[in-house]
C-alpha positions as CSV (number, residue, x, y, z in Angstrom):
1,M,0.1,-0.2,-0.4
2,F,2.3,2.3,0.7
3,D,4.6,1.4,-2.1
4,S,1.6,2.8,-4.4
5,I,1.4,5.9,-2.6
6,R,5.0,6.5,-3.1
7,N,5.4,5.7,-7.0
8,H,2.0,8.4,-7.5
9,K,2.9,10.7,-5.1
10,K,3.0,13.0,-7.6
11,Y,-1.2,12.3,-8.5
12,L,-1.8,12.2,-5.1
13,M,-0.4,15.2,-4.6
14,G,-2.4,16.7,-7.3
15,F,-5.3,15.5,-5.8
16,L,-5.2,16.8,-2.5
17,M,-4.8,20.5,-3.9
18,I,-7.7,20.3,-6.1
19,L,-9.6,19.7,-2.4
20,I,-7.5,22.2,-0.3
21,I,-7.2,24.8,-3.0
22,P,-11.4,25.6,-3.2
23,S,-12.0,24.9,0.5
24,F,-9.2,27.4,2.1
25,V,-10.7,30.1,-0.8
26,L,-14.0,29.5,0.4
27,F,-12.9,29.7,4.3
28,G,-11.4,32.6,3.2
29,I,-13.7,34.6,1.6
30,E,-16.3,33.9,4.4
31,G,-13.8,35.0,7.3
32,Y,-13.2,38.0,5.6
33,T,-16.8,38.5,5.6
34,R,-17.1,38.1,9.2
35,F,-14.1,40.4,10.0
36,N,-16.0,43.4,7.5
37,E,-18.7,42.4,9.8
38,S,-17.0,42.5,12.8
39,G,-15.0,46.5,11.7
40,A,-19.0,47.5,11.0
41,P,-19.2,50.7,13.5
42,V,-21.9,50.9,15.8
43,A,-21.2,54.3,17.0
44,V,-19.3,57.3,15.6
45,V,-17.5,59.8,18.1
46,D,-16.1,62.8,17.5
47,G,-15.5,61.5,13.8
48,K,-14.2,58.6,14.4
49,D,-15.6,55.1,14.2
50,I,-17.1,52.7,17.4
51,T,-16.8,49.0,16.0
52,K,-18.6,46.3,17.0
53,A,-15.1,44.0,17.6
54,E,-14.6,47.0,20.1
55,W,-17.6,47.0,21.6
56,D,-17.7,42.9,22.5
57,Q,-13.9,43.6,23.5
58,A,-15.7,46.1,26.0
59,H,-18.5,44.3,26.9
60,Q,-16.4,41.1,28.1
61,Q,-13.6,43.6,29.9
62,E,-16.6,45.1,31.9
63,S,-18.3,41.5,32.4
64,Q,-15.3,39.8,33.6
65,R,-14.4,43.1,35.8
66,L,-18.3,42.4,37.4
67,R,-17.3,39.1,37.9
68,E,-14.2,39.6,40.1
69,A,-16.2,41.8,41.8
70,M,-19.4,39.8,42.4
71,P,-18.8,36.7,42.0
72,S,-22.1,35.3,42.8
73,L,-23.3,37.8,40.0
74,D,-25.8,35.8,37.8
75,S,-23.8,35.1,34.4
76,R,-26.8,35.9,32.1
77,L,-27.5,39.6,33.6
78,L,-24.1,40.3,32.0
79,D,-25.1,39.2,28.7
80,S,-29.0,40.5,27.9
81,D,-29.3,43.5,26.0
82,G,-29.3,46.2,28.5
83,A,-25.8,45.2,29.9
84,R,-24.3,45.3,26.3
85,Y,-26.3,48.6,25.3
86,A,-24.2,50.5,28.6
87,T,-21.4,49.1,27.9
88,L,-22.1,50.9,24.3
89,E,-22.6,54.4,26.0
90,R,-19.9,53.4,28.8
91,L,-18.0,53.2,25.7
92,V,-18.9,56.5,23.7
93,R,-19.3,58.7,27.1
94,Q,-15.0,57.5,27.4
95,R,-14.8,58.4,23.8
96,L,-16.0,61.9,24.3
97,L,-13.9,62.7,27.7
98,A,-10.7,61.4,25.0
99,A,-11.6,63.7,22.3
100,A,-12.4,66.7,25.1
101,A,-8.7,66.0,26.8
102,T,-7.1,65.7,23.5
103,K,-8.8,69.2,22.1
104,L,-7.8,71.0,25.3
105,N,-4.0,69.2,25.5
106,L,-4.9,67.9,28.9
107,Y,-2.1,65.4,29.7
108,T,-1.1,62.9,32.7
109,S,2.5,63.2,33.7
110,D,4.2,59.8,34.3
111,A,4.4,61.3,38.2
112,R,0.6,61.5,38.4
113,L,0.2,58.7,37.1
114,A,2.9,56.4,39.7
115,R,0.6,58.3,43.0
116,D,-2.1,57.0,40.9
117,L,-1.3,53.1,41.0
118,Q,0.7,53.6,43.9
119,Q,-3.0,54.0,45.7
120,N,-4.6,51.8,43.9
121,E,-5.9,49.2,46.8
122,A,-5.1,45.9,44.1
123,I,-1.5,47.2,43.3
124,A,-0.7,48.0,46.7
125,A,-1.2,44.6,48.1
126,L,1.4,43.0,45.7
127,R,3.8,44.9,47.5
128,K,6.3,42.4,49.1
129,P,7.8,42.9,52.7
130,D,10.3,44.6,51.4
131,G,8.6,47.4,50.0
132,A,9.2,46.0,46.0
133,L,6.6,45.4,43.3
134,D,5.9,42.0,43.2
135,V,6.4,42.0,38.6
136,E,5.2,38.8,37.8
137,A,2.1,39.3,41.0
138,Y,1.5,42.6,38.8
139,R,1.7,40.6,35.4
140,Q,-1.3,38.5,36.0
141,L,-3.2,41.0,37.4
142,V,-3.5,43.0,34.2
143,A,-3.4,39.6,32.4
144,R,-6.9,38.4,33.9
145,Q,-8.1,41.6,32.4
146,G,-6.5,40.7,28.8
147,L,-4.3,43.9,28.8
148,T,-0.4,43.8,29.4
149,P,1.2,45.9,31.9
150,E,2.0,48.8,29.2
151,M,-1.7,48.4,28.2
152,F,-2.7,48.8,31.4
153,E,-1.1,51.8,32.4
154,A,-2.0,53.6,29.1
155,R,-5.7,52.9,30.0
156,V,-5.4,54.6,33.2
157,R,-3.1,57.1,32.1
158,A,-6.2,58.1,29.7
159,D,-8.7,58.1,32.4
160,L,-6.9,60.3,34.8
161,S,-7.0,63.0,31.9
162,Q,-10.5,62.3,31.1
163,R,-10.8,62.7,34.9
164,Q,-9.7,66.2,34.0
165,V,-12.1,67.1,32.1
166,S,-14.6,66.4,33.8
167,Q,-13.7,67.3,36.9
168,G,-12.9,70.8,35.2
169,I,-16.9,70.7,34.1
170,L,-18.1,70.5,37.7
171,G,-15.3,72.4,39.9
172,S,-17.0,75.6,37.6
173,S,-20.5,74.3,38.0
174,F,-22.6,76.7,39.8
175,A,-26.3,76.7,41.5
176,P,-28.5,79.6,42.6
177,T,-29.0,79.7,46.3
178,A,-32.7,79.1,46.6
179,L,-31.7,76.1,44.5
180,A,-29.3,74.9,46.8
181,N,-31.7,75.4,50.1
182,V,-34.5,73.2,48.2
183,S,-31.7,70.8,48.4
184,L,-30.2,71.5,51.3
185,N,-32.9,71.2,52.7
186,A,-34.1,68.0,53.0
187,F,-31.2,66.4,55.1
188,F,-30.8,70.0,57.6
189,E,-34.4,70.6,58.2
190,R,-35.4,69.4,61.5
191,R,-39.6,67.9,62.3
192,E,-41.1,66.8,65.6
193,V,-43.9,64.4,65.0
194,R,-46.5,63.2,67.5
195,V,-48.4,60.0,67.2
196,A,-51.6,59.3,69.3
197,R,-52.5,55.7,69.0
198,F,-55.6,53.9,69.3
199,A,-56.6,50.4,70.3
200,A,-59.7,48.6,69.2
201,S,-59.9,46.8,72.7
202,D,-60.2,49.8,74.1
203,F,-63.4,50.5,72.6
204,A,-64.5,47.4,71.9
205,S,-66.4,46.8,75.8
206,Q,-68.1,50.7,75.1
207,V,-69.7,49.9,71.7
208,K,-72.8,48.3,72.4
209,P,-75.1,47.8,69.0
210,T,-78.7,46.7,68.8
211,D,-80.1,43.9,67.1
212,A,-81.8,46.3,65.0
213,D,-78.3,48.5,64.5
214,I,-76.4,44.7,63.7
215,E,-79.7,43.9,61.1
216,A,-79.6,47.2,59.3
217,F,-75.4,46.7,58.9
218,Y,-76.4,44.2,57.0
219,S,-78.4,44.9,55.1
220,A,-76.5,47.2,53.8
221,N,-73.0,45.0,53.1
222,Q,-74.3,42.0,52.4
223,A,-71.6,41.3,49.8
224,S,-68.8,41.9,53.1
225,F,-70.8,38.7,53.7
226,Q,-71.0,36.5,51.3
227,A,-67.9,34.2,50.6
228,P,-67.6,32.0,47.2
229,E,-69.6,29.0,47.1
230,Q,-67.9,25.8,48.0
231,A,-69.0,22.1,47.9
232,E,-67.4,19.0,48.9
233,I,-68.0,16.3,46.5
234,E,-66.7,12.6,47.4
235,Y,-67.1,9.8,44.5
236,L,-66.6,6.5,44.0
237,V,-65.8,4.9,40.0
238,L,-66.5,1.6,39.2
239,D,-64.8,0.6,36.5
240,A,-66.3,-3.1,35.0
241,A,-63.3,-2.8,32.5
242,A,-60.2,-1.8,34.8
243,L,-61.9,-4.5,37.6
244,Q,-62.4,-7.2,35.3
245,N,-58.5,-6.4,34.1
246,S,-56.7,-6.8,37.3
247,V,-58.9,-10.5,38.1
248,T,-57.2,-13.3,36.8
249,F,-58.3,-17.1,37.1
250,N,-56.9,-20.7,36.4
251,E,-58.5,-23.1,35.5
252,A,-59.1,-24.9,38.5
253,D,-60.1,-21.8,40.3
254,V,-63.0,-22.0,37.5
255,K,-63.6,-25.2,37.2
256,T,-64.4,-25.1,41.2
257,Y,-66.7,-22.5,41.0
258,Y,-68.3,-24.3,38.3
259,E,-69.0,-27.7,40.5
260,Q,-70.1,-25.6,43.1
261,N,-72.6,-23.2,41.1
262,A,-73.7,-25.8,38.6
263,S,-77.1,-25.8,39.7
264,R,-77.6,-22.1,39.1
265,L,-75.5,-22.1,36.0
266,S,-77.3,-24.5,34.3
267,G,-80.7,-23.3,32.6
268,A,-83.6,-26.3,32.0
269,E,-82.9,-28.2,28.6
270,E,-84.7,-26.4,25.9
271,R,-85.3,-28.4,22.3
272,R,-86.7,-26.8,19.0
273,A,-88.3,-28.8,16.8
274,R,-90.2,-28.2,13.5
275,H,-92.4,-30.5,11.9
276,I,-94.4,-31.5,8.7
277,L,-98.0,-32.0,9.0
278,L,-100.4,-34.2,6.4
279,T,-103.4,-34.8,8.0
280,V,-106.6,-36.8,6.6
281,P,-110.2,-36.2,7.5
282,A,-112.3,-38.6,9.8
283,G,-114.0,-41.4,7.3
284,A,-112.0,-40.6,4.3
285,P,-111.6,-43.6,2.0
286,A,-108.9,-45.4,1.6
287,A,-107.8,-43.8,-1.4
288,D,-107.6,-40.8,0.3
289,K,-105.2,-41.9,3.6
290,D,-102.4,-44.1,1.0
291,A,-102.6,-40.6,-1.3
292,V,-101.0,-38.7,1.9
293,R,-98.9,-41.7,2.8
294,K,-97.6,-41.8,-0.1
295,R,-96.8,-38.2,-0.1
296,A,-95.8,-38.9,3.2
297,E,-93.1,-41.2,2.0
298,E,-91.9,-38.6,-0.7
299,L,-91.8,-36.1,1.6
300,L,-89.3,-38.3,4.1
301,A,-87.0,-39.2,0.8
302,Q,-86.8,-35.5,-0.2
303,V,-85.9,-34.6,3.0
304,R,-83.6,-37.1,4.3
305,A,-81.3,-37.1,0.6
306,K,-81.1,-33.2,1.2
307,P,-81.4,-31.9,4.7
308,A,-81.1,-28.4,4.4
309,S,-84.0,-28.7,2.1
310,F,-86.7,-29.2,5.1
311,A,-88.0,-25.5,5.4
312,D,-88.5,-25.6,1.4
313,A,-90.1,-28.9,1.3
314,R,-92.8,-28.7,-1.1
315,Q,-96.2,-29.9,1.3
316,G,-99.0,-30.9,-2.0
317,P,-102.6,-29.7,-1.6
318,V,-103.5,-32.1,1.3
319,A,-100.3,-31.0,3.1
320,R,-100.6,-28.0,6.1
321,P,-97.3,-27.0,7.6
322,G,-96.8,-26.3,11.2
323,L,-94.4,-25.5,13.7
324,G,-94.3,-26.8,17.1
325,R,-91.9,-27.8,19.9
326,Q,-91.7,-30.1,21.8
327,G,-90.1,-31.8,25.4
328,R,-88.5,-29.5,27.6
């Protein structure tokens, strides 16, 4: 077998190329199509597209962060349309702040970045007893978010720059005194409240309604005293077919029962008879009697020859058919 493959190696390679190249072309086109679909923009911020791939990646990172913060969180909530849309809104907001920070030339220095990283509790927990940072543990920490240390620090730097935009807006805002008072009074206003309790048991002994009062109240509020109709029903289903299927008898039991109840199960013997009656009037001459006897012999011969023709036997002018029952 291997000698045959070795001798026809060129033909085999050509055959495999015929199979592989069309498959590669087809799957390559499909992959290119999927890439274009994943690259389709879902939002545009400051003239720059947010692709579906970027949206999916951002949602995956956000889901991973929430799972680490809340391990008991139901994963179905993170895969809902509402959660994905919330991720897109955050992504658009970040892009807006990033565009504003770029236009305002707001930049985060290395010293500011280092100070923020040192204040991060997750990173501070990675320090060794001598105070040095465990670099390998730091790499593993950011790798769980799908990032390298450089990517993580670039993200923190961008976040600090974006905070400058929001803090600049919040810090320069002002509110009129009247509006501020309305908001603050809800926190600082004090009120005194008195409560008086009236227990029904304290007044029950003082109320003594008459029969007329009770009757009048009942007549005016009959609907309040009506309860839905109820019925308690008990029934027993006797299914002869089900009972019959559940009972089995053997031949000995049937025979014993029949022998014990033979008189009740056996009825009086009955027989059904059918006859052809040929009569001769009293005082008839011997010739008539001979004629009747001859006719009877003919009928007897006919019936004996064909017993099934008894009902159709022709009886002649002197014969009178009749049915009778004899014996019981």
